[in-house]
C-alpha positions in Angstrom: -18.1 7.6 22.0 -14.7 6.7 23.3 -11.1 7.9 22.7 -8.7 5.7 20.9 -5.0 6.1 20.5 -3.2 5.1 17.4 0.5 4.1 17.8 2.3 4.1 14.5 5.1 1.8 13.4 6.6 2.8 10.0 8.8 -0.3 9.4 12.4 -0.5 8.7 13.8 2.0 6.2 10.4 3.6 5.6 9.8 7.3 5.4 6.3 6.8 6.9 4.5 8.5 4.0 4.3 12.1 2.8 2.8 15.0 4.6 0.3 15.2 1.8 -0.8 11.5 2.4 -1.2 12.1 6.1 -3.1 15.4 5.5 -5.5 13.6 3.2 -6.1 10.8 5.7 -6.5 13.2 8.6 -9.1 15.1 6.4 -11.0 11.8 5.9 -11.1 11.3 9.6 -12.8 14.7 9.9 -14.1 15.5 13.4 -13.2 12.1 14.7 -9.6 13.3 14.9 -9.0 14.7 18.4 -5.2 15.1 18.2 -3.1 14.4 15.1 -0.2 13.8 17.4 3.4 14.0 16.4 6.1 11.7 15.0 8.6 10.3 17.4 12.4 10.5 17.3 14.0 7.4 15.8 15.2 6.1 19.2 13.5 5.7 22.6 14.0 4.1 25.9 11.9 1.8 28.0 12.0 2.4 31.7 11.5 -0.6 34.1 12.4 -1.7 37.6 15.8 -2.8 36.6 16.7 0.5 34.9 16.3 1.5 31.3 17.0 -0.1 28.0 16.8 1.0 24.3 13.7 0.4 22.4 15.1 -1.3 19.3 13.1 -4.2 18.0 10.3 -2.2 16.3 10.2 1.3 17.8 7.0 3.3 17.6 7.2 6.2 15.1 4.3 8.4 16.3 0.7 8.7 17.6 -2.7 10.2 17.1 -5.9 10.2 19.1 -9.4 9.8 17.7 -13.0 9.5 18.8 -14.9 6.4 17.8 -18.0 4.5 18.9 -16.2 1.2 19.3 -12.9 -0.6 18.9 -14.3 -2.0 15.6 -14.8 1.5 14.2 -11.4 2.7 15.4 -9.6 -0.3 13.8 -11.6 0.2 10.6 -10.7 3.9 10.4 -7.0 2.9 11.0 -7.0 1.0 7.7 -6.9 4.3 5.8 -3.5 5.2 7.4 -0.7 5.9 4.9 1.4 3.3 6.8 -0.9 0.5 5.5 0.9 0.8 2.1 4.4 0.6 3.7 6.1 -2.8 4.1 6.1 -3.7 7.8 4.0 -0.6 8.5 1.4 -1.0 11.3 -1.1 0.9 13.5 -1.7 -0.4 17.0 -5.1 0.7 18.4 -5.7 1.2 22.1 -8.8 2.4 23.9 -8.1 5.2 26.3 -10.1 4.4 29.5 -11.7 7.2 31.4 -10.2 8.0 34.8 
């Protein structure tokens, strides 16, 4: 079993789904949900060697952490996310490697 991080992208002009929709999906994830996470503020900054710059193109809108047996399972579970019904909505899935 591994940990996977979902990074959410709501799309331009989207509200990202209702609290009820998110609660229903989190309920479907059951004990696989490690941390429901939080939404992000609408602006962010990327820090790099040359300084910092605004994150504008398609900023992330939130995150969650789940347990799954594989990347395939984690991506399959992500398909139930409320953002899948939002134009330009997306969930990026990353495996968190043990340290």
